[in-house]
N, C-alpha and C positions, 0 to 999 in steps of 0.2 A: 613663445615656444610651445605652449599648450595647443595653440591653433595648428602649429606645424604637425605635431604628433596626431592630432585629431584628423587632419587631412590624410596623413599616412595610413591611419586605420581605415578611413573611408575608401582609400585606393585599394585596400585589400580585396574589396568585393569585386570590382570589375576585373582585377588581375586574376583572382581565383576563378571567376566565371570564364575568362578567356582561355586559361590553361586547361580547365576541365572540359570545356566545349571542344577544344581542338583535339584532345586525346579521345574524347567520346566519339567524335566524328571518325577518327582513324579506326577505332574498334568496330564501328558499325559498317564501314565500307571496305576494310581490308579483307582480302580473301582468306579462306581457311578458318572460319568462325567455329563456334562450338558445335553446330549441327554438322558441318563438314568433318570436324574431328571425330564426332560420334560415328558418322558413316564410314570413315577410314578404319576405325576400330572394329566395326561390324564386318567390314570387308576382310580385314586381317584375320578375324576370328573365323569367318566362313572359309577362308582359304586354308587356314591351319586345321580346321575340323574336317576338311575334305568334302565340304558341301558344294564347292565350286572351284573352278580352275583359277589359276593365277590371273589376276586382273579382272575377275568377275565383278561387275558393278552390283551393289546392293540397292535395291529399290524399296522405297518406303511409300505406303499408300498415302494419297493426298491428305486424307483426314488425320493420319498420324503425323505427317509433316507439319500440318497446320497446328496440331497440338504441341509439337516441339517448339515451333516459333513462338507460340503463346507462352510456353514454359520459360523460354529464354528471353522473353519480352522483345522479340524481333518482329512481332506482327503489327506493331504500332508505327505510325509515321515518325521520322527521325526527330523532329522538334518536339513532338508529343512525348516521345520516349525520354528525351533529355529533360523535359520539364518534370516528368514523373520521377526521374532519378534525383533531381534536385529536391523535390518535395520529400522523397524518402530520406534524403540526406539531412534535411532539417529535423527530422524525427530520429536522427542517429541510426538510421537503417541503411547499411551499405549493401544490402542484398545477400544472396546466398551463393556460395562458391559452386561452380559447375563441377569441378574436379572432386572436392572433398564433401560436397553436399552438406555443408555446415554454414552457419552465418559467417559472413566475411569478417566481422568484428572478432569473433572467436578465433578464426584462422590466423588473423594478424597478431592479436594480443598474445597468442601462445608462443609466437616467435620473438616478441619484444625483449624478454629478459636476456636472450642470447646475444642479440645485436647490441643491446645497451651495455652488456658486460664487456664485449670486445671494443666497442666504441669508446666507452669511458676510460678503459684501461689504456688504450692506445693514445687517447687524447691527453690524459694526465702525464703519461710517460714521455710523450713528445715534448710537452711544455717543460717537464722536469729536467729533461736533458738539453733541450735546445736553448733555453734562456741562459743557464750558466755557461754553455759552450759559446753562445754568441757574445756574452760579456768577456769571456777569456780571449776570444779572437779579436775583439775590439781593443782591449787593453794591450794585447801583445801583437798588434797588427804588423805583419811582415816577418814574424818569427817563424821558426820551424813548426811550432804547434799550429799556427795559423795556416801555413801552406799545406801541411799534412791533412789537417781537418777539412780544409777546403776541397782537397782532392777526394777525400772519402765522401764528403757531403754531396758533391756534384756527381760522383759516380752513383750514389744512391738516388739522386734526383732523376737521373737518366733512365732508371729502371722502374717500370710500373710495378706496383705492389703485387699484383696477381702473378706477374712474370717472375719476380723474385721469389714468391711463395712456391711456385712450381719448381724452380731450380733448387731451392732449399729442401723441398720434399724429396727430390731425386738424390741429393747428396747426403741428407741426414735422416730421411724417413725410413720407416720399416721396410726391409728388403734390400736396403743399400748396405755397403760394407761397414758403415758406421752404426746404423740402426739406433739412433739416439732418441728419436721422437716418433709418435704414431703418424700414420699416413693421412689422418684427417679425423673429422668428427669433433663433437664438443666434449664428450666424455666416453669412457670405455663402457661396454655393456656390464651390467651388474654393479654400477658405481654406487648405488644406494646401499649395497651390502658391504662396501669396503670399510676398513678401519679409518679413523680420522686422518692419520698420517698418510695412508695410501690414497685417500680422497684428494688430499692437498697435492701430493706428487703427481697423481694422474691428471688432475686439472691443470697443473703447471705444464706438464708435457704437452697437453693439447692446446695450451695457450701461447707458448713461446713463438712459434713461427707465424700464426695468424696476426698476433699483435705487432710483430716486426714488420709484416707486410702492410699493416694499417699505418704504421709510423713512417715508413720510408717516403710516402708521398708528401707529407708536410714537414719532414725533417729538415730538408734543405731550405725550404721557404722560411720557416720560423727562425732557423739559425742565422741566415744571411740578413733577414729583416731585423733581428735583434742586434746584430753586429753593426749594420749600417746606421740604424737609429741611434745607437749609443755613440758611435764615432761622430755623427753629426752634432749631437748634444755636447760632446767633449770639446768641440770647437767653438761653442757659444761664449759670449762675453761673460755670462754669470759664472761659468766654469773657470775661466781665466781669473776672474775676480776671487773666486774661492781659493785657487792656488796661490794667488798673490797675498791672501790673508795668512798663509802658512799652513793651511789644512793639508793633511796627508792625502795621498792618492786614493787610498781606500775610502776615506771620508767623502772625498769629492765624488768619486764614482758611485758609491752606494747611497750616499746621503743627499746628493744633488742631481746628478745626471741620470741615474737609473730610473727614477720615477717618471720623468718625462719621456725616456726612451721606451717605456713599457706601453705608451699610449697606442701605437699601431698594433701591438700584440693583443692588448685587452679588447680593442674594438673588434677583433676578429672572433671573439668568443661567441657572439651571437650567431655568426655564420656556422659555427661548429655544431650547433644543436641539430641541424638536419643531418649532418654526417654521423653524429653519434647515434641518432635514432634509426636512421635508414639503413645502416650497414653498407656493405659493399657487394654489389652483384657478383663481380668476378672473383674477389677474394674468397667469399663464402662458397662459391662454386668450386674453386680449386681445392679448398680444404674440406669440402663436403660438410659445411656447417649450416644447419637448418635454421638460419635466421631470416630477417626481413629481406635482405638482399637476395638470398637464394630463393626465397619464396617469390619475389618479384620476377626473377629470371625464369623459374619454372612456370609461373603463371602466364608470362608472355609466350613461351614456347607452346604451352598447352592451350592457349587462347582462353584462359580463365579470366575473362574481361571484368567480371565483378571484383575479383581480388586485385587486378591491375588498377582499376579505378579507386578501390579502397586505399591501396598503398599510395596512389597519386594524391589523393585528398590529404592524407596525413603528411606526406613529404612536402607538398605545396604549402600547407599551413605552417609547417615548421620553418621552412625557408623564409616565407614572408614575415612571420613573427620574429625570426632570427635577425632579419635585416633591421627591423625597428629596434630590437634589443641592442644591436650594435650601435645605433645612433644614441640610445640612452646611455650606454656605457661610455661612449665618446664624451658626452656631456659630463658624466660623473667623474671621469678620470681627468679631463682637461676643463676646468671651470671657465676658461677663456672662450670656449665654443658656445655660441648661442644660435640656435636654429630659428628661422623666421619664415 
């Protein structure tokens, strides 16, 4: 089994190189790069300032254009530029953001606490609700509780988290007839000067809808997975033997069947690492939360390719390591599994 995991770790290298090479290629050849964005901004500024008519092209001297290409590392051949980027990555240098004019590492790490906050909270609440609900649905299969909860679960599954967030903002957000929660953001202005109780209530108001939007995507999957897994185990011979010995239903379900039923749930924990750390592009956009997801969205729109590549590196490593961690959890939870 050690040889299996050694091979998995070695496969991280070509997989990582393939993903980064593909995205690096796109950023180099897609139109509208950082220089084009700068020219558009100069043209817009010239038009607003009255120095040129609408649609006037802004011309840059050749020597200035060459200096800009050198500044943005666009003067090198493609493979040479990718090689330099990899060398810088080995020294933990992700480059400098075009938009913020700061090191990419600082730009990304400043957003990590926000995305981790919502990611962890949504993750734990989803498991805290879905596992007991799945158990209840399996034990009372076909009952009114099972049918009603299935209706709610599948309605939630059919609605994307960002779409649900937008609808809830319209119905419950500031400016609506209810006006129960703020329209977005992570905290209110001047939060640092609030009393302790007001800090708690303000943070809660800013948390409710985004966390609900985070949860809705995995809510149905986890609940149905838990229900189906438990129902399958309740039909096994060892469960019938436990009932034949006179054990109560509670003892059989929670003492025998539940542990084996949690195997599919536990093995998905590794995959959740990437979701917790990366945030959600569209949910953070809808709620105007300045986390990793929103940073990635604005970086793509603004062609801030240094930040795009930096986020890609982090997300790719998290997903690849999370896949290996899922296999490790599979072995720990189910001793019968042996990878070779």
